[in-house]
C-alpha positions in Angstrom: 57.6 13.3 45.0 57.2 9.7 46.0 54.8 7.4 44.3 52.3 5.2 46.0 51.6 1.4 46.1 48.2 0.5 44.7 46.4 -2.8 45.5 44.5 -3.6 42.4 41.7 -6.3 42.4 41.3 -8.3 39.3 38.2 -10.3 38.1 37.4 -13.7 39.5 37.0 -15.1 36.0 36.2 -14.3 32.4 33.6 -11.6 32.2 32.9 -7.9 31.6 35.3 -5.7 33.6 32.6 -3.0 34.2 30.6 -5.6 36.2 33.3 -5.7 38.9 35.4 -2.6 38.7 34.2 1.0 38.9 35.2 3.4 36.1 37.3 5.5 38.4 39.3 2.5 39.3 39.8 1.6 35.6 40.9 5.1 34.8 43.5 5.1 37.7 44.9 1.7 36.7 45.4 3.1 33.1 47.9 5.7 34.6 50.2 3.1 36.3 53.3 1.9 34.4 54.9 -0.4 37.0 53.2 -3.7 38.0 53.9 -6.4 40.4 52.1 -9.6 39.3 51.7 -13.2 40.0 51.2 -14.0 36.3 52.3 -11.6 33.6 50.2 -13.1 30.9 47.0 -12.9 32.9 47.6 -9.3 33.9 48.4 -8.2 30.4 45.0 -9.6 29.3 43.4 -7.9 32.3 44.9 -4.5 31.5 43.7 -4.8 27.9 40.2 -5.3 29.3 40.6 -2.2 31.5 41.7 -0.1 28.6 41.9 -1.5 25.1 44.1 1.4 24.0 46.8 0.9 26.7 50.3 0.4 25.3 51.2 -2.9 27.0 54.7 -2.8 25.7 55.4 0.4 27.6 54.7 -1.2 30.9 57.0 -2.9 33.4 56.1 -6.2 35.0 57.8 -7.9 38.0 56.8 -11.4 39.2 55.9 -11.9 42.8 54.8 -15.4 43.6 55.3 -18.2 46.2 58.8 -18.7 44.9 59.9 -15.1 45.2 62.6 -14.4 47.9 62.5 -11.6 50.4 65.7 -10.2 48.9 63.8 -9.4 45.7 61.2 -7.3 47.2 63.1 -3.9 47.6 63.7 -3.7 43.9 59.9 -3.9 43.3 59.4 -0.7 45.3 62.3 1.1 43.7 60.2 3.0 41.1 58.2 4.5 44.0 61.2 6.5 45.3 61.6 7.8 41.8 58.1 9.2 41.8 56.3 6.4 39.9 53.3 4.6 41.2 53.4 0.7 41.5 50.4 -1.6 41.3 50.1 -5.0 42.7 47.7 -7.3 40.8 46.6 -10.6 42.2 45.9 -13.6 40.0 42.2 -13.2 41.0 40.5 -11.1 43.5 42.2 -8.8 46.0 46.0 -8.5 46.5 47.3 -9.5 49.9 44.3 -11.8 50.7 45.4 -15.4 50.3 48.0 -13.9 48.0 51.8 -13.4 48.2 51.4 -9.6 47.7 51.1 -9.2 51.5 54.8 -9.5 51.9 55.4 -6.5 49.6 52.7 -4.5 51.3 54.4 -5.1 54.7 57.7 -3.8 53.3 56.0 -0.7 52.0 54.6 0.1 55.5 58.1 -0.3 56.9 59.4 2.2 54.4 56.5 4.7 55.0 55.1 4.2 51.5 51.5 5.0 51.1 49.4 1.9 50.4 46.2 2.5 48.5 43.6 -0.4 48.3 41.3 -0.1 45.4 37.7 -1.2 45.1 37.0 -4.6 43.5 35.9 -8.2 43.9 36.8 -10.3 46.9 35.5 -13.9 46.6 35.9 -14.3 50.4 33.7 -11.3 51.3 31.2 -11.8 48.5 30.7 -15.4 49.7 30.3 -14.4 53.3 27.8 -11.6 52.4 25.6 -14.1 50.5 25.9 -17.0 52.9 23.5 -15.8 55.6 26.1 -16.6 58.3 27.7 -14.5 60.9 29.4 -11.5 59.3 30.4 -9.9 62.5 32.6 -12.7 63.6 34.4 -14.8 61.0 37.8 -16.3 60.3 39.4 -17.0 56.9 41.5 -20.1 57.3 43.0 -20.5 53.8 43.6 -23.9 52.5 42.9 -27.1 54.5 45.7 -29.7 55.0 46.0 -32.2 52.1 46.7 -35.3 54.3 43.4 -37.1 55.2 43.9 -37.3 59.0 45.1 -33.7 59.2 42.2 -32.5 57.1 39.7 -34.3 59.2 41.1 -32.8 62.4 41.0 -29.3 60.8 37.3 -29.6 59.7 36.4 -30.9 63.2 38.3 -28.0 64.8 36.7 -25.3 62.7 33.2 -26.8 63.2 33.8 -26.8 67.0 35.1 -23.2 66.9 32.0 -22.1 64.9 29.7 -23.6 67.5 31.7 -22.3 70.6 32.3 -18.8 69.3 29.3 -18.4 67.0 32.0 -17.6 64.3 31.7 -18.3 60.6 34.6 -20.4 59.4 35.7 -19.7 55.8 38.2 -21.8 53.8 39.2 -22.7 50.2 40.6 -25.6 48.3 42.5 -26.3 45.1 39.7 -26.5 42.6 40.5 -30.0 41.5 40.0 -31.2 45.1 36.7 -29.4 45.7 34.5 -32.5 45.4 36.8 -34.5 47.7 36.6 -31.8 50.3 32.7 -31.7 50.0 32.6 -35.4 50.5 34.8 -35.1 53.6 32.6 -32.4 55.1 29.4 -34.3 54.5 30.9 -37.3 56.3 32.5 -35.4 59.2 30.3 -32.5 60.1 27.2 -32.7 62.3 23.8 -32.8 60.5 22.7 -29.4 61.8 25.9 -27.6 60.8 25.3 -25.1 58.0 27.5 -25.2 54.9 27.6 -22.5 52.3 29.2 -23.3 48.9 30.0 -20.2 46.8 31.3 -21.1 43.3 32.2 -19.0 40.2 31.3 -15.8 42.1 30.4 -12.9 39.8 30.3 -15.1 36.7 27.3 -16.3 34.7 27.8 -19.8 36.2 27.6 -18.5 39.8 26.3 -20.8 42.5 25.9 -19.7 46.0 23.8 -22.0 48.3 23.6 -22.5 52.1 22.1 -25.6 53.6 22.6 -27.8 56.6 24.8 -30.9 56.2 21.8 -33.1 56.4 20.1 -31.2 53.6 23.3 -31.3 51.4 23.5 -35.1 52.0 19.9 -35.5 50.5 20.6 -33.1 47.6 22.4 -33.8 44.2 26.1 -32.7 44.6 26.9 -29.5 42.8 29.5 -29.8 40.0 32.6 -28.1 41.6 35.3 -29.8 39.7 38.0 -27.3 38.7 35.8 -24.3 39.6 37.0 -21.7 42.1 34.9 -22.1 45.3 34.6 -20.7 48.8 33.4 -23.0 51.7 31.9 -21.6 54.9 30.6 -23.5 57.9 28.8 -22.5 61.0 27.4 -24.9 63.6 
């Protein structure tokens, strides 16, 4: 009997597991012995939160990150042919979304392996839900370019698209560049464009606020330094 590939969401930060993962999901995770992960140390800690009695040393971990080559992927699915389930765990949030796990999921489909997404937190969807912006038409654009002129053009392009298509534009930034990105948006976007900042989602320090650019310009800037954040704009 062939195993299955499970996509396992992980918490978006330090906090109680039962706040973000259903008990049924936790019980299922406890039955899996083969894991594909971005960071083994983080996942070991996560699995101990899921089940404090789990035997970590009996589990098998394989690293899948931005440096993993395509030639390494087949071996990650090998346990499935032997009847074992394999779980992909992202560093935070949902595997396959802004995450290298998507390449392994694509290979699983090519090999007719059943892919099972599990319920858990997605910072992108949670931010969009709470933003008050268009949830019927939206685009997740990942990271903006680092170079100043390219980033400026990207912000202008997303703002124009949001106005023309009535489409929410979602993007992220490396946490240590959040404040720089905010300054850029406040300088580039039109005063009436709405901007949602969603930071530390599901944590006790959570901040989710939607205001126009003009309103943000008149408000104290939120402390976003080194805090995971989602940005959404709609003109």
